[in-house]
N, C-alpha and C positions, 0 to 999 in steps of 0.2 A: 357812336363808339361802341365798343364791346364791352361786355361785363367780364369776359373771361381774364384770366389772370396770364400776362405775358411771361416768357422765361425768365425776364428779370425780377417778376414778383412772385416768389415762391411762397407757398402756404407756410407759415410758422411751423415748426416741427418740435413736437412735446420730447421732452428728455426722455432717454430708454433707462428704464429699472431694470430689465431683464437681465442684463450682465452681473450686477450685484446680487441680485436674488440667486442667481444660478451657482455664483462663487460661494454662496452661503450653504444653499440647499444640498449642493452635491457632496459635500464632505459630512454633511450630517446625516444625509441618506445613506453613506458609505458607512458611517459609524453603527448608525441604528440596525442595518442589514449585518454587519459582522457582530454586532452585540446578540442579534436574535440567532445568528447561526451558531455562535459559542453557547448560547443558552439551550438551545436543542441538543447541540452536539455533545455536552457536559451532561444533560440530563436534568438541568436545572428547571427546564420549560417542557412538561410533558406534551406529547403530541396527542390530537383526538383519536388518531388512528393508531394502529400497531397492536402492541401487546395490551391486554386488557389490565386494569389495575388489579393488585393483588387483594384476595378477600380473606375474611376470618380474622382471627384475634390477633396472629402475628401482624397483619397489615394494620389493624388499629393502634398497635404499639409502636407502629413505624419500623418494624423490621422486615427483611426480606423475605418472600413466601418460600424461596428455596435456597439451597447453599449454593455457592460458586462452584461451577463444574471442575475447575482446576483443584479447589481446596477438596472436593467429594472425592476426586482421583487420589489425592495424597493421603486422605483419610482411609479410603479403601484399601491402600496398598498397591493401587494399579499404576505403578510408576511407568513411564514410557519405556520401550526397549529401543536400545541403539544398536543399528547395524553398521559396523565400519566397514568401508570399501577400500580396496588396495589404494594406494598413492597412485595418482596418474602423472606422467609428464607429457605435455601437450606440445609439439612443436608449433610454433607462431609462423605468420605470413614472412616473407623476405623483407618487406618493407617494415616491420615492426622494429621498435627499440631494443626489445628483448628477444632472443631466441628461444626461449623455452617458457612453459608454465606448469610449475608443479602444484598440484591440487590434491587435497587430502580432504575427503568428504565422511561424515556419517549421517546415517538416514534415522530419524526418529520415527519410530513405528508402534503402531498398536500392539501391546503385548501379546494379544492372542493371534495376531497375523505377523509376528515377527519372524517365525520360521519360513513363511512363504515369500517374505521380502528378502528374507538371506538366500534362499534359493534363487531368486531373481538377480543376483549381485553382477553377473556377467552382461545381462541385458541392461542393466542400469549403468553399469560403466560404459557400455557402447553407447547409450543414449547422452549420458553427460561428455564422453569424448567427442562426439560427433557434434555437439552444440557448441562447446567450447572451441572448437577448430573454427566454426562458422561465425564467431563472435569476432567483431572488428578489434585490431589491438589498442587503437585508441581508446576503447570502452573499458578494455582490461587495465588500462594505465591510470584510469580517473577512480580515485578513491570514493567517491560519491556514488559509482555504478553498481556496487557490491550488493546493495539490497535489491536493485533490478536483476542482476544476475542469479541471486539466491532464488527470487520469485521465480525466474524462467526454469531454473533448475528444478525447482519442487513441482512446477506444473508438468515438466516432462518426466520426472520420476512417478509422478501419481498416474500419468497415462499408462505407464509400463506397468505399475503395480496393481494388485487387487484393491477394488473400490474400498476407500475407508482406512487403508493400510499404513499410508504414510501421512505423517503429521508435519514434518519440516525437514529441511536439509540443513545441516550444520557443517560449516566451512572449518576446518580444523587448520589448514594450512593453504596458503595461497602465495606462492612465490614467483615473481617474474625475474628470470635471470639470461 
């Protein structure tokens, strides 16, 4: 007779522990990863690369090395300049639920370059009008898409304006009718 085990005589199998270990290890890994991300994002855990640590007596006392740039602008009196654009009425695609979009925008500009931005109002209006005509009507109807629209409008205005002149695009009126 042979010593080989037949198909009826299977070797005894060991119980598998991998499933329970995976069910426990995966959520723990996700929690640790999320905690590490939050710690770095919030500045609780400094990274070994990037900005050098502050030096001097202010750093020893635990104070920041320099003032916040926004606070420095407010203290210096260099408030941003706002350049208003004429309200635009944009006709939408025939399949859209609304027929027109009324859009009123102001451009936040560097005070030193505000005159240059105001000289470019017709070009900025053209860029914004062209972009808004190309946007899908469904995107205009979703409230959550406003941030994306603002970011894309800002990018297009920055391409037309002098470098560093435009800081933000402020939507004053956004009406679909």
